[in-house]
N, CA, C and O atoms as a GROMACS GRO file, in nm:
protein
  480
    1UNK      N    1  10.225  13.070  10.635
    1UNK     CA    2  10.291  12.975  10.549
    1UNK      C    3  10.439  12.978  10.582
    1UNK      O    4  10.500  13.085  10.586
    2UNK      N    5  10.496  12.859  10.605
    2UNK     CA    6  10.637  12.845  10.638
    2UNK      C    7  10.702  12.751  10.537
    2UNK      O    8  10.633  12.678  10.466
    3UNK      N    9  10.833  12.753  10.532
    3UNK     CA   10  10.906  12.659  10.448
    3UNK      C   11  11.004  12.583  10.538
    3UNK      O   12  11.074  12.643  10.619
    4UNK      N   13  11.008  12.452  10.520
    4UNK     CA   14  11.099  12.368  10.598
    4UNK      C   15  11.149  12.257  10.508
    4UNK      O   16  11.071  12.176  10.458
    5UNK      N   17  11.280  12.252  10.487
    5UNK     CA   18  11.344  12.151  10.402
    5UNK      C   19  11.281  12.143  10.263
    5UNK      O   20  11.259  12.034  10.210
    6UNK      N   21  11.253  12.254  10.207
    6UNK     CA   22  11.198  12.258  10.072
    6UNK      C   23  11.049  12.230  10.064
    6UNK      O   24  10.994  12.224   9.954
    7UNK      N   25  10.984  12.214  10.176
    7UNK     CA   26  10.840  12.189  10.176
    7UNK      C   27  10.768  12.308  10.236
    7UNK      O   28  10.817  12.372  10.329
    8UNK      N   29  10.653  12.337  10.182
    8UNK     CA   30  10.570  12.445  10.232
    8UNK      C   31  10.480  12.390  10.342
    8UNK      O   32  10.412  12.290  10.322
    9UNK      N   33  10.480  12.456  10.457
    9UNK     CA   34  10.396  12.416  10.568
    9UNK      C   35  10.275  12.508  10.572
    9UNK      O   36  10.288  12.630  10.581
   10UNK      N   37  10.157  12.448  10.564
   10UNK     CA   38  10.032  12.523  10.559
   10UNK      C   39   9.948  12.488  10.682
   10UNK      O   40   9.866  12.397  10.677
   11UNK      N   41   9.967  12.561  10.793
   11UNK     CA   42   9.897  12.526  10.917
   11UNK      C   43   9.745  12.536  10.907
   11UNK      O   44   9.674  12.460  10.973
   12UNK      N   45   9.693  12.627  10.827
   12UNK     CA   46   9.548  12.641  10.815
   12UNK      C   47   9.486  12.516  10.753
   12UNK      O   48   9.380  12.470  10.796
   13UNK      N   49   9.552  12.459  10.651
   13UNK     CA   50   9.502  12.335  10.590
   13UNK      C   51   9.503  12.222  10.692
   13UNK      O   52   9.411  12.140  10.697
   14UNK      N   53   9.608  12.218  10.774
   14UNK     CA   54   9.617  12.114  10.876
   14UNK      C   55   9.507  12.125  10.980
   14UNK      O   56   9.448  12.024  11.018
   15UNK      N   57   9.480  12.246  11.025
   15UNK     CA   58   9.372  12.266  11.123
   15UNK      C   59   9.236  12.230  11.065
   15UNK      O   60   9.154  12.167  11.132
   16UNK      N   61   9.213  12.269  10.941
   16UNK     CA   62   9.087  12.236  10.876
   16UNK      C   63   9.072  12.086  10.858
   16UNK      O   64   8.965  12.030  10.884
   17UNK      N   65   9.178  12.019  10.815
   17UNK     CA   66   9.173  11.873  10.795
   17UNK      C   67   9.152  11.802  10.929
   17UNK      O   68   9.076  11.704  10.935
   18UNK      N   69   9.217  11.848  11.035
   18UNK     CA   70   9.199  11.786  11.167
   18UNK      C   71   9.055  11.802  11.215
   18UNK      O   72   8.996  11.708  11.267
   19UNK      N   73   9.000  11.921  11.199
   19UNK     CA   74   8.861  11.946  11.242
   19UNK      C   75   8.763  11.860  11.161
   19UNK      O   76   8.670  11.803  11.218
   20UNK      N   77   8.783  11.851  11.031
   20UNK     CA   78   8.695  11.768  10.948
   20UNK      C   79   8.708  11.620  10.983
   20UNK      O   80   8.609  11.547  10.980
   21UNK      N   81   8.829  11.576  11.017
   21UNK     CA   82   8.849  11.437  11.056
   21UNK      C   83   8.773  11.406  11.184
   21UNK      O   84   8.708  11.302  11.194
   22UNK      N   85   8.780  11.496  11.281
   22UNK     CA   86   8.706  11.476  11.406
   22UNK      C   87   8.556  11.466  11.377
   22UNK      O   88   8.487  11.381  11.433
   23UNK      N   89   8.506  11.553  11.291
   23UNK     CA   90   8.363  11.551  11.260
   23UNK      C   91   8.323  11.428  11.178
   23UNK      O   92   8.221  11.365  11.206
   24UNK      N   93   8.404  11.393  11.077
   24UNK     CA   94   8.368  11.282  10.989
   24UNK      C   95   8.379  11.146  11.057
   24UNK      O   96   8.310  11.052  11.019
   25UNK      N   97   8.464  11.135  11.158
   25UNK     CA   98   8.473  11.010  11.233
   25UNK      C   99   8.387  11.016  11.359
   25UNK      O  100   8.318  10.920  11.393
   26UNK      N  101   8.390  11.128  11.429
   26UNK     CA  102   8.324  11.140  11.558
   26UNK      C  103   8.173  11.143  11.553
   26UNK      O  104   8.107  11.089  11.642
   27UNK      N  105   8.115  11.206  11.451
   27UNK     CA  106   7.969  11.218  11.445
   27UNK      C  107   7.903  11.084  11.408
   27UNK      O  108   7.813  11.041  11.480
   28UNK      N  109   7.943  11.016  11.298
   28UNK     CA  110   7.874  10.891  11.264
   28UNK      C  111   7.898  10.778  11.364
   28UNK      O  112   7.814  10.689  11.378
   29UNK      N  113   8.012  10.781  11.434
   29UNK     CA  114   8.038  10.677  11.534
   29UNK      C  115   7.980  10.714  11.669
   29UNK      O  116   7.990  10.635  11.764
   30UNK      N  117   7.919  10.831  11.681
   30UNK     CA  118   7.855  10.882  11.801
   30UNK      C  119   7.953  10.902  11.917
   30UNK      O  120   7.913  10.899  12.034
   31UNK      N  121   8.080  10.923  11.886
   31UNK     CA  122   8.175  10.965  11.989
   31UNK      C  123   8.142  11.109  12.026
   31UNK      O  124   8.150  11.148  12.142
   32UNK      N  125   8.104  11.188  11.926
   32UNK     CA  126   8.049  11.321  11.949
   32UNK      C  127   7.898  11.303  11.951
   32UNK      O  128   7.838  11.275  11.847
   33UNK      N  129   7.835  11.318  12.067
   33UNK     CA  130   7.690  11.293  12.077
   33UNK      C  131   7.610  11.382  11.982
   33UNK      O  132   7.636  11.502  11.969
   34UNK      N  133   7.514  11.321  11.916
   34UNK     CA  134   7.429  11.394  11.823
   34UNK      C  135   7.296  11.320  11.811
   34UNK      O  136   7.287  11.202  11.844
   35UNK      N  137   7.191  11.389  11.764
   35UNK     CA  138   7.059  11.326  11.756
   35UNK      C  139   7.041  11.234  11.635
   35UNK      O  140   6.943  11.160  11.630
   36UNK      N  141   7.131  11.236  11.540
   36UNK     CA  142   7.114  11.158  11.417
   36UNK      C  143   7.164  11.015  11.433
   36UNK      O  144   7.097  10.921  11.390
   37UNK      N  145   7.282  10.997  11.492
   37UNK     CA  146   7.343  10.865  11.505
   37UNK      C  147   7.338  10.819  11.650
   37UNK      O  148   7.338  10.900  11.742
   38UNK      N  149   7.334  10.690  11.669
   38UNK     CA  150   7.333  10.632  11.803
   38UNK      C  151   7.423  10.510  11.808
   38UNK      O  152   7.469  10.460  11.706
   39UNK      N  153   7.447  10.464  11.928
   39UNK     CA  154   7.531  10.346  11.951
   39UNK      C  155   7.461  10.252  12.047
   39UNK      O  156   7.392  10.296  12.140
   40UNK      N  157   7.478  10.125  12.025
   40UNK     CA  158   7.427  10.024  12.118
   40UNK      C  159   7.529   9.997  12.228
   40UNK      O  160   7.493   9.965  12.341
   41UNK      N  161   7.656  10.008  12.195
   41UNK     CA  162   7.766   9.984  12.288
   41UNK      C  163   7.821  10.120  12.330
   41UNK      O  164   7.848  10.203  12.243
   42UNK      N  165   7.839  10.147  12.460
   42UNK     CA  166   7.889  10.278  12.502
   42UNK      C  167   8.030  10.305  12.449
   42UNK      O  168   8.105  10.213  12.420
   43UNK      N  169   8.063  10.433  12.437
   43UNK     CA  170   8.195  10.474  12.391
   43UNK      C  171   8.298  10.428  12.494
   43UNK      O  172   8.283  10.454  12.613
   44UNK      N  173   8.403  10.360  12.446
   44UNK     CA  174   8.508  10.312  12.534
   44UNK      C  175   8.613  10.421  12.553
   44UNK      O  176   8.628  10.506  12.466
   45UNK      N  177   8.686  10.420  12.663
   45UNK     CA  178   8.779  10.527  12.698
   45UNK      C  179   8.886  10.549  12.592
   45UNK      O  180   8.927  10.662  12.569
   46UNK      N  181   8.932  10.444  12.528
   46UNK     CA  182   9.043  10.456  12.435
   46UNK      C  183   9.001  10.512  12.298
   46UNK      O  184   9.086  10.547  12.217
   47UNK      N  185   8.871  10.522  12.273
   47UNK     CA  186   8.826  10.574  12.144
   47UNK      C  187   8.852  10.724  12.131
   47UNK      O  188   8.872  10.774  12.021
   48UNK      N  189   8.851  10.796  12.244
   48UNK     CA  190   8.881  10.939  12.239
   48UNK      C  191   9.027  10.965  12.199
   48UNK      O  192   9.050  11.048  12.111
   49UNK      N  193   9.127  10.897  12.259
   49UNK     CA  194   9.264  10.918  12.213
   49UNK      C  195   9.288  10.874  12.068
   49UNK      O  196   9.366  10.935  11.996
   50UNK      N  197   9.220  10.767  12.025
   50UNK     CA  198   9.235  10.723  11.886
   50UNK      C  199   9.182  10.831  11.791
   50UNK      O  200   9.244  10.861  11.690
   51UNK      N  201   9.067  10.887  11.825
   51UNK     CA  202   9.011  10.995  11.743
   51UNK      C  203   9.104  11.116  11.742
   51UNK      O  204   9.128  11.175  11.636
   52UNK      N  205   9.156  11.153  11.858
   52UNK     CA  206   9.248  11.266  11.865
   52UNK      C  207   9.377  11.244  11.788
   52UNK      O  208   9.424  11.333  11.717
   53UNK      N  209   9.436  11.125  11.802
   53UNK     CA  210   9.560  11.095  11.730
   53UNK      C  211   9.536  11.092  11.579
   53UNK      O  212   9.620  11.140  11.502
   54UNK      N  213   9.423  11.037  11.537
   54UNK     CA  214   9.391  11.034  11.394
   54UNK      C  215   9.376  11.175  11.340
   54UNK      O  216   9.424  11.205  11.231
   55UNK      N  217   9.309  11.262  11.416
   55UNK     CA  218   9.291  11.401  11.372
   55UNK      C  219   9.425  11.474  11.366
   55UNK      O  220   9.452  11.547  11.271
   56UNK      N  221   9.511  11.454  11.467
   56UNK     CA  222   9.642  11.520  11.466
   56UNK      C  223   9.729  11.474  11.350
   56UNK      O  224   9.792  11.555  11.283
   57UNK      N  225   9.732  11.344  11.326
   57UNK     CA  226   9.815  11.292  11.217
   57UNK      C  227   9.761  11.334  11.080
   57UNK      O  228   9.838  11.365  10.989
   58UNK      N  229   9.628  11.334  11.066
   58UNK     CA  230   9.569  11.379  10.939
   58UNK      C  231   9.597  11.527  10.918
   58UNK      O  232   9.629  11.569  10.806
   59UNK      N  233   9.584  11.606  11.024
   59UNK     CA  234   9.615  11.749  11.013
   59UNK      C  235   9.760  11.773  10.976
   59UNK      O  236   9.790  11.859  10.894
   60UNK      N  237   9.851  11.697  11.037
   60UNK     CA  238   9.992  11.711  11.004
   60UNK      C  239  10.017  11.674  10.858
   60UNK      O  240  10.094  11.740  10.789
   61UNK      N  241   9.952  11.568  10.812
   61UNK     CA  242   9.972  11.524  10.673
   61UNK      C  243   9.925  11.632  10.574
   61UNK      O  244   9.991  11.658  10.474
   62UNK      N  245   9.811  11.693  10.604
   62UNK     CA  246   9.758  11.796  10.514
   62UNK      C  247   9.834  11.927  10.525
   62UNK      O  248   9.835  12.005  10.429
   63UNK      N  249   9.896  11.954  10.637
   63UNK     CA  250   9.968  12.081  10.650
   63UNK      C  251  10.102  12.080  10.579
   63UNK      O  252  10.156  12.186  10.547
   64UNK      N  253  10.156  11.962  10.553
   64UNK     CA  254  10.284  11.953  10.482
   64UNK      C  255  10.256  11.956  10.333
   64UNK      O  256  10.206  11.858  10.277
   65UNK      N  257  10.287  12.067  10.271
   65UNK     CA  258  10.262  12.083  10.129
   65UNK      C  259  10.360  12.005  10.044
   65UNK      O  260  10.456  11.947  10.096
   66UNK      N  261  10.337  12.003   9.917
   66UNK     CA  262  10.426  11.933   9.825
   66UNK      C  263  10.558  12.008   9.812
   66UNK      O  264  10.563  12.131   9.817
   67UNK      N  265  10.661  11.931   9.794
   67UNK     CA  266  10.794  11.988   9.779
   67UNK      C  267  10.828  12.009   9.633
   67UNK      O  268  10.754  12.075   9.560
   68UNK      N  269  10.938  11.955   9.590
   68UNK     CA  270  10.989  11.974   9.454
   68UNK      C  271  10.935  11.870   9.357
   68UNK      O  272  11.010  11.822   9.271
   69UNK      N  273  10.810  11.836   9.368
   69UNK     CA  274  10.748  11.743   9.273
   69UNK      C  275  10.779  11.597   9.302
   69UNK      O  276  10.753  11.512   9.218
   70UNK      N  277  10.835  11.566   9.419
   70UNK     CA  278  10.869  11.427   9.449
   70UNK      C  279  10.756  11.354   9.520
   70UNK      O  280  10.779  11.248   9.579
   71UNK      N  281  10.636  11.406   9.517
   71UNK     CA  282  10.521  11.346   9.584
   71UNK      C  283  10.492  11.208   9.525
   71UNK      O  284  10.485  11.192   9.403
   72UNK      N  285  10.476  11.109   9.611
   72UNK     CA  286  10.447  10.974   9.568
   72UNK      C  287  10.298  10.946   9.584
   72UNK      O  288  10.241  10.982   9.687
   73UNK      N  289  10.233  10.885   9.486
   73UNK     CA  290  10.088  10.862   9.494
   73UNK      C  291  10.049  10.769   9.608
   73UNK      O  292   9.940  10.783   9.663
   74UNK      N  293  10.135  10.673   9.645
   74UNK     CA  294  10.097  10.579   9.751
   74UNK      C  295  10.091  10.645   9.888
   74UNK      O  296  10.034  10.588   9.981
   75UNK      N  297  10.149  10.764   9.902
   75UNK     CA  298  10.144  10.835  10.030
   75UNK      C  299  10.000  10.874  10.065
   75UNK      O  300   9.959  10.859  10.180
   76UNK      N  301   9.925  10.922   9.969
   76UNK     CA  302   9.785  10.956   9.992
   76UNK      C  303   9.699  10.834  10.016
   76UNK      O  304   9.604  10.839  10.095
   77UNK      N  305   9.731  10.725   9.950
   77UNK     CA  306   9.657  10.601   9.970
   77UNK      C  307   9.677  10.548  10.111
   77UNK      O  308   9.582  10.504  10.175
   78UNK      N  309   9.800  10.552  10.160
   78UNK     CA  310   9.828  10.504  10.294
   78UNK      C  311   9.758  10.590  10.400
   78UNK      O  312   9.710  10.538  10.500
   79UNK      N  313   9.753  10.721  10.377
   79UNK     CA  314   9.682  10.809  10.471
   79UNK      C  315   9.534  10.776  10.473
   79UNK      O  316   9.472  10.770  10.580
   80UNK      N  317   9.476  10.753  10.357
   80UNK     CA  318   9.334  10.718  10.349
   80UNK      C  319   9.305  10.586  10.419
   80UNK      O  320   9.205  10.573  10.489
   81UNK      N  321   9.391  10.488  10.400
   81UNK     CA  322   9.376  10.358  10.466
   81UNK      C  323   9.384  10.375  10.618
   81UNK      O  324   9.308  10.311  10.691
   82UNK      N  325   9.474  10.459  10.665
   82UNK     CA  326   9.488  10.483  10.808
   82UNK      C  327   9.364  10.546  10.869
   82UNK      O  328   9.320  10.506  10.977
   83UNK      N  329   9.307  10.645  10.802
   83UNK     CA  330   9.186  10.711  10.853
   83UNK      C  331   9.068  10.613  10.850
   83UNK      O  332   8.988  10.611  10.943
   84UNK      N  333   9.058  10.534  10.745
   84UNK     CA  334   8.950  10.435  10.735
   84UNK      C  335   8.964  10.330  10.845
   84UNK      O  336   8.864  10.288  10.903
   85UNK      N  337   9.087  10.287  10.875
   85UNK     CA  338   9.110  10.189  10.982
   85UNK      C  339   9.073  10.249  11.117
   85UNK      O  340   9.019  10.179  11.203
   86UNK      N  341   9.103  10.376  11.138
   86UNK     CA  342   9.066  10.442  11.264
   86UNK      C  343   8.915  10.449  11.278
   86UNK      O  344   8.862  10.431  11.387
   87UNK      N  345   8.845  10.475  11.169
   87UNK     CA  346   8.699  10.479  11.173
   87UNK      C  347   8.644  10.342  11.214
   87UNK      O  348   8.552  10.335  11.296
   88UNK      N  349   8.698  10.235  11.158
   88UNK     CA  350   8.654  10.101  11.196
   88UNK      C  351   8.689  10.070  11.341
   88UNK      O  352   8.614  10.000  11.408
   89UNK      N  353   8.803  10.121  11.389
   89UNK     CA  354   8.845  10.092  11.527
   89UNK      C  355   8.750  10.154  11.628
   89UNK      O  356   8.722  10.092  11.731
   90UNK      N  357   8.701  10.273  11.603
   90UNK     CA  358   8.617  10.341  11.702
   90UNK      C  359   8.468  10.322  11.679
   90UNK      O  360   8.388  10.365  11.762
   91UNK      N  361   8.431  10.260  11.570
   91UNK     CA  362   8.288  10.240  11.542
   91UNK      C  363   8.230  10.134  11.637
   91UNK      O  364   8.300  10.042  11.680
   92UNK      N  365   8.104  10.149  11.666
   92UNK     CA  366   8.031  10.054  11.750
   92UNK      C  367   8.027   9.919  11.678
   92UNK      O  368   7.988   9.914  11.561
   93UNK      N  369   8.066   9.809  11.743
   93UNK     CA  370   8.071   9.680  11.674
   93UNK      C  371   7.937   9.634  11.620
   93UNK      O  372   7.932   9.575  11.512
   94UNK      N  373   7.828   9.658  11.691
   94UNK     CA  374   7.698   9.612  11.642
   94UNK      C  375   7.626   9.720  11.561
   94UNK      O  376   7.518   9.694  11.508
   95UNK      N  377   7.684   9.840  11.551
   95UNK     CA  378   7.623   9.946  11.470
   95UNK      C  379   7.680   9.947  11.328
   95UNK      O  380   7.624  10.011  11.239
   96UNK      N  381   7.789   9.876  11.307
   96UNK     CA  382   7.854   9.875  11.177
   96UNK      C  383   7.781   9.776  11.087
   96UNK      O  384   7.786   9.655  11.108
   97UNK      N  385   7.713   9.829  10.987
   97UNK     CA  386   7.629   9.746  10.900
   97UNK      C  387   7.711   9.644  10.820
   97UNK      O  388   7.663   9.534  10.796
   98UNK      N  389   7.832   9.680  10.780
   98UNK     CA  390   7.916   9.586  10.705
   98UNK      C  391   7.954   9.466  10.792
   98UNK      O  392   7.950   9.352  10.746
   99UNK      N  393   7.989   9.492  10.916
   99UNK     CA  394   8.025   9.383  11.007
   99UNK      C  395   7.902   9.298  11.037
   99UNK      O  396   7.910   9.176  11.042
  100UNK      N  397   7.787   9.363  11.058
  100UNK     CA  398   7.664   9.288  11.085
  100UNK      C  399   7.624   9.199  10.968
  100UNK      O  400   7.580   9.086  10.987
  101UNK      N  401   7.638   9.251  10.846
  101UNK     CA  402   7.605   9.170  10.729
  101UNK      C  403   7.699   9.051  10.716
  101UNK      O  404   7.656   8.941  10.681
  102UNK      N  405   7.826   9.072  10.744
  102UNK     CA  406   7.924   8.965  10.728
  102UNK      C  407   7.919   8.864  10.842
  102UNK      O  408   7.933   8.744  10.818
  103UNK      N  409   7.900   8.910  10.968
  103UNK     CA  410   7.916   8.822  11.084
  103UNK      C  411   7.788   8.800  11.165
  103UNK      O  412   7.781   8.705  11.242
  104UNK      N  413   7.689   8.886  11.149
  104UNK     CA  414   7.571   8.880  11.233
  104UNK      C  415   7.599   8.946  11.368
  104UNK      O  416   7.712   8.985  11.396
  105UNK      N  417   7.495   8.960  11.451
  105UNK     CA  418   7.511   9.029  11.580
  105UNK      C  419   7.605   8.954  11.673
  105UNK      O  420   7.694   9.015  11.732
  106UNK      N  421   7.586   8.825  11.687
  106UNK     CA  422   7.673   8.749  11.778
  106UNK      C  423   7.816   8.747  11.727
  106UNK      O  424   7.910   8.751  11.806
  107UNK      N  425   7.835   8.742  11.597
  107UNK     CA  426   7.970   8.746  11.540
  107UNK      C  427   8.035   8.881  11.560
  107UNK      O  428   8.155   8.891  11.583
  108UNK      N  429   7.954   8.988  11.550
  108UNK     CA  430   8.008   9.122  11.570
  108UNK      C  431   8.059   9.139  11.712
  108UNK      O  432   8.166   9.195  11.734
  109UNK      N  433   7.982   9.090  11.809
  109UNK     CA  434   8.025   9.103  11.949
  109UNK      C  435   8.130   8.998  11.985
  109UNK      O  436   8.218   9.025  12.066
  110UNK      N  437   8.121   8.881  11.926
  110UNK     CA  438   8.214   8.774  11.961
  110UNK      C  439   8.345   8.779  11.886
  110UNK      O  440   8.449   8.739  11.940
  111UNK      N  441   8.343   8.826  11.761
  111UNK     CA  442   8.465   8.829  11.680
  111UNK      C  443   8.519   8.970  11.660
  111UNK      O  444   8.639   8.994  11.676
  112UNK      N  445   8.431   9.064  11.623
  112UNK     CA  446   8.477   9.199  11.589
  112UNK      C  447   8.517   9.279  11.712
  112UNK      O  448   8.623   9.341  11.714
  113UNK      N  449   8.434   9.279  11.816
  113UNK     CA  450   8.463   9.360  11.936
  113UNK      C  451   8.594   9.322  12.002
  113UNK      O  452   8.667   9.412  12.045
  114UNK      N  453   8.630   9.192  12.014
  114UNK     CA  454   8.760   9.162  12.074
  114UNK      C  455   8.880   9.205  11.990
  114UNK      O  456   8.991   9.213  12.043
  115UNK      N  457   8.861   9.232  11.861
  115UNK     CA  458   8.971   9.278  11.777
  115UNK      C  459   9.007   9.422  11.804
  115UNK      O  460   9.110   9.470  11.758
  116UNK      N  461   8.922   9.493  11.879
  116UNK     CA  462   8.949   9.632  11.917
  116UNK      C  463   9.074   9.635  12.006
  116UNK      O  464   9.107   9.534  12.068
  117UNK      N  465   9.141   9.749  12.014
  117UNK     CA  466   9.265   9.756  12.092
  117UNK      C  467   9.253   9.710  12.237
  117UNK      O  468   9.346   9.650  12.290
  118UNK      N  469   9.142   9.735  12.301
  118UNK     CA  470   9.120   9.681  12.436
  118UNK      C  471   8.980   9.625  12.441
  118UNK      O  472   8.888   9.682  12.382
  119UNK      N  473   8.963   9.517  12.508
  119UNK     CA  474   8.828   9.465  12.522
  119UNK      C  475   8.769   9.506  12.655
  119UNK      O  476   8.842   9.524  12.753
  120UNK      N  477   8.637   9.521  12.660
  120UNK     CA  478   8.572   9.569  12.782
  120UNK      C  479   8.588   9.474  12.898
  120UNK      O  480   8.538   9.502  13.007
   0.00000   0.00000   0.00000
């Protein structure tokens, strides 16, 4: 445990949060191969750096403890929105049930997949 500018730095919390982020995003999106989940579209090269950056930023956010009570509630909301957006970015376009319900298979590949940071 360290202190920096009045904030407590908790590296163990950061490491745990980063590891959980990798598992919670990587396993259901099948970036981390597993027998439970599958993908119709292969993992694209940029999904690995997105997963890594999301885990690093989430770990950093969790490792910075509260300071002198000036914690703002919208800070946690913004972090949650960022992690959720990363999950949508790396998820398989035709494996995402919400996108399939809203757009159908052709819409998922024609509209959702091109919205990804790079198209195949």
